[in-house]
C-alpha positions in Angstrom: -165.2 51.3 -156.8 -163.5 48.0 -157.0 -160.1 49.6 -156.2 -161.7 51.4 -153.2 -163.0 48.2 -151.8 -159.8 46.4 -152.5 -157.8 49.2 -150.8 -160.0 49.0 -147.7 -159.7 45.2 -147.5 -156.0 45.1 -147.8 -155.6 48.0 -145.3 -157.7 46.0 -142.7 -155.8 42.9 -143.4 -152.5 44.6 -142.9 -153.7 46.2 -139.6 -154.8 42.6 -138.4 -151.4 41.0 -139.3 -149.8 44.0 -137.3 -152.1 43.4 -134.3 -151.3 39.7 -134.4 -147.6 40.4 -134.3 -148.1 42.9 -131.4 -150.2 40.5 -129.4 -148.0 37.5 -130.0 -145.1 39.5 -128.7 -146.4 39.3 -125.1 -144.5 38.9 -121.8 -146.3 37.2 -118.9 -145.0 37.9 -115.4 -144.6 35.1 -112.8 -145.1 36.4 -109.3 -142.3 35.9 -107.0 -144.8 34.3 -104.6 -145.1 31.4 -106.9 -141.6 30.3 -105.6 -141.7 27.4 -103.0 -139.2 27.6 -100.0 -136.7 24.6 -100.2 -133.0 24.0 -99.6 -132.2 21.2 -102.1 -131.7 20.3 -105.6 -134.3 18.0 -107.1 -131.5 15.4 -107.4 -130.9 15.5 -103.7 -134.1 13.9 -102.9 -134.0 11.6 -106.0 -130.3 10.1 -105.4 -128.0 9.4 -108.0 -126.0 12.6 -108.2 -126.2 15.5 -110.7 -124.6 13.8 -113.7 -121.5 14.4 -115.8 -119.7 17.8 -116.7 -120.6 18.9 -120.2 -118.0 21.7 -120.6 -114.5 22.5 -119.6 -114.2 25.5 -117.3 -115.0 28.5 -119.6 -116.8 31.9 -120.1 -119.7 32.1 -122.5 -119.4 28.6 -124.1 -122.2 26.1 -124.9 -122.4 22.3 -125.4 -124.6 20.6 -127.8 -126.7 19.8 -129.6 -127.6 17.1 -127.0 -130.4 14.6 -127.6 -133.3 15.0 -125.1 -134.4 11.4 -125.7 -138.0 12.6 -126.2 -139.8 15.3 -127.9 -140.8 18.7 -126.2 -143.4 21.1 -127.6 -142.0 24.7 -126.8 -144.1 27.5 -127.9 -145.7 25.4 -130.6 -142.5 23.9 -132.1 -141.2 20.4 -131.4 -137.7 19.8 -130.4 -135.6 16.6 -129.8 -132.2 18.2 -129.1 -131.1 21.2 -127.0 -127.9 23.2 -126.1 -126.6 23.8 -122.7 -125.2 27.3 -122.4 -122.6 28.3 -119.6 -124.6 31.3 -118.8 -127.4 29.7 -116.9 -129.8 28.6 -119.6 -130.7 26.0 -122.2 -131.8 26.9 -125.8 -133.2 25.2 -128.9 -131.9 25.5 -132.4 -128.5 27.0 -131.5 -126.3 27.6 -128.6 -126.3 31.1 -126.9 -123.1 33.0 -126.0 -124.9 36.1 -124.6 -123.9 37.0 -121.1 -125.9 40.1 -120.3 -129.6 39.2 -120.2 -132.3 41.4 -121.6 -134.8 39.0 -120.2 -135.3 35.5 -121.5 -137.7 36.8 -124.1 -134.8 38.9 -125.5 -132.8 35.8 -126.7 -132.5 35.2 -130.4 -133.7 31.6 -130.0 -136.2 29.6 -127.8 -134.7 29.6 -124.3 -135.3 28.3 -120.8 -133.3 30.0 -118.2 -133.4 29.2 -114.6 -130.8 31.9 -114.0 -129.6 33.8 -117.2 -126.5 35.7 -116.2 -122.7 35.9 -116.7 -121.5 32.7 -115.3 -117.7 32.1 -115.3 -116.5 28.6 -114.3 -112.8 29.3 -114.8 -112.7 30.5 -111.3 -115.3 28.1 -109.6 -118.0 25.6 -110.4 -119.0 23.4 -113.3 -122.2 22.7 -115.5 -123.4 19.1 -115.4 -126.0 17.1 -117.2 -127.8 14.1 -116.0 -129.5 11.8 -118.8 -129.9 8.4 -117.1 -133.6 8.9 -116.3 -136.0 7.9 -119.0 -138.0 11.0 -120.4 -136.0 13.4 -118.1 -133.1 15.8 -118.5 -131.4 17.5 -115.5 -129.1 20.4 -116.0 -127.0 21.7 -113.0 -124.9 24.8 -112.5 -123.2 23.8 -109.4 -121.2 26.6 -107.2 -120.6 28.5 -110.3 -118.6 31.9 -110.2 -119.1 35.0 -112.3 -117.2 37.0 -114.7 -114.3 37.7 -114.5 -113.1 34.7 -112.9 -114.6 35.5 -109.6 -115.1 32.8 -106.9 -115.8 35.1 -103.8 -119.5 34.5 -104.3 -121.1 31.4 -105.9 -124.5 30.3 -107.5 -126.0 26.8 -107.4 -129.1 26.1 -109.3 -130.8 23.3 -111.5 -133.1 22.8 -114.4 -135.3 19.8 -114.7 -137.0 19.0 -118.1 -139.4 16.2 -118.6 -140.9 14.6 -121.7 -144.5 13.9 -122.4 -144.4 10.4 -121.3 -143.0 11.1 -117.9 -145.5 10.2 -115.2 -145.5 13.6 -113.3 -146.2 13.3 -109.6 -148.9 15.5 -108.0 -147.7 18.9 -107.3 -144.9 18.8 -109.8 -144.7 19.8 -113.5 -142.6 19.2 -116.6 -140.1 22.0 -116.1 -138.6 22.7 -112.7 -136.1 25.4 -111.4 -134.4 24.5 -108.2 -132.1 26.9 -106.2 -129.7 26.5 -103.4 -127.6 29.5 -102.4 -127.3 32.2 -105.1 -125.0 34.8 -103.9 -124.4 36.9 -107.0 -126.4 38.6 -109.8 -124.1 40.3 -112.2 -120.9 39.8 -114.0 -118.4 42.6 -114.3 -119.0 42.9 -118.2 -122.7 43.6 -117.5 -122.2 46.6 -115.4 -121.7 44.7 -112.1 -119.3 45.3 -109.3 -118.6 42.5 -106.9 -121.5 40.5 -108.4 -124.2 43.2 -108.1 -125.6 46.2 -109.9 -125.6 46.7 -113.6 -128.0 44.3 -115.3 -128.9 41.5 -112.9 -130.0 37.9 -113.7 -133.1 36.9 -115.5 -135.4 33.8 -114.8 -138.0 32.4 -117.1 -138.8 31.4 -120.7 -138.6 33.0 -124.2 -139.9 31.9 -127.7 -137.1 33.6 -129.6 -139.5 36.1 -131.0 -139.8 38.6 -128.2 -142.5 36.6 -126.2 -141.7 35.4 -122.7 -142.8 34.1 -119.4 -140.6 35.7 -116.8 -140.2 35.9 -112.9 -141.2 39.3 -111.6 -137.7 39.6 -110.0 -135.9 39.2 -113.2 -133.5 42.1 -114.1 -134.1 43.6 -110.8 -131.6 44.1 -108.0 -132.3 41.4 -105.2 -133.3 38.5 -107.7 -130.6 36.4 -106.0 -132.3 36.7 -102.6 -135.7 36.0 -104.2 -134.6 32.6 -105.7 -132.1 31.5 -103.2 -133.4 28.3 -101.3 -136.5 28.0 -103.5 -137.9 25.9 -106.2 -140.8 26.2 -108.8 -142.5 23.8 -111.1 -144.1 24.7 -114.6 -146.1 22.8 -117.1 -146.0 23.2 -120.8 -149.7 23.5 -121.8 -149.8 23.2 -125.6 -146.0 24.4 -125.5 -146.8 27.4 -123.3 -145.3 27.6 -119.9 -147.5 27.9 -116.9 -146.8 27.7 -113.2 -147.8 24.4 -111.5 -149.0 21.2 -112.7 -151.9 21.9 -115.0 -154.4 24.3 -116.3 -155.1 26.4 -119.4 -152.3 28.1 -121.3 -151.7 31.8 -120.8 -154.4 33.7 -122.8 -152.4 36.8 -123.7 -149.6 35.3 -126.1 -151.9 32.5 -127.5 -155.5 32.8 -127.5 -155.5 36.4 -128.7 -153.0 35.6 -131.3 -155.2 32.8 -132.6 -158.2 35.3 -132.7 -156.2 37.8 -134.8 -155.2 35.1 -137.1 -158.8 34.0 -137.5 -159.6 37.6 -138.2 -157.2 37.7 -141.0 -158.6 34.5 -142.4 -162.0 36.1 -142.3 -160.8 39.2 -144.1 -159.4 37.0 -146.8 -162.5 35.0 -147.1 -164.5 38.2 -147.7 -162.2 39.5 -150.2 -162.5 36.1 -152.2 -166.2 36.3 -152.0 -166.5 39.9 -153.2 -164.2 39.2 -156.2 -166.0 36.0 -157.1 -169.5 38.0 -156.9 -168.0 40.7 -159.1 -167.0 38.3 -161.9 
């Protein structure tokens, strides 16, 4: 009898662990309509330029770790340093040399990607970082080409990342993606021809464990025209990205996960009480 009860409890506990893992591996879609028309970088209105180059012309390289100057909570983990990757993204923990996106949520480490694609700066463009503003980091991929050493089409986009002590103006957020002209989507090694086809660029966030928050146009033909001359602000609510300047975190990857964890704890408590009453 005791073995039967124990077996049932362990079975339900295992199922709940599995459910928790599945729920946590959730991807939330950002509607394309959330993008706001604009024609400038964030720094164009701010003044002071886009900073200094952090890498020599390259293909698939990274720079870092670079000190943020603040602590950012990203999907529940605190970070004080980050890596700038040539291929249109920044990561935490390690650099990323991957050039074909499987969506930001497919990265092996936490990632923020304004435009994850096969950037090649050997033909055109540079990657810049600006660090002179307290509680704010700005990374710019300015007029960058695509693999392999193509400069016939260029892409210009910028990431703004703010710390918890930044006084965020109304209508803005703690993470911003800004786009000027984006003329290509795919490098040659990602199945592209002339900057298009194959596996197009991805835009969004990933926690390194298959959960993400991605633009609807990601990995779709036409993503370049969707983001061109637009910007979008996000807030990190308890470390979870959300469009705009506030609100509650997305329920699918967080609240349901916590519910599953709570159920696991309840099953464990019931098992403990049953064993205690039997002794």
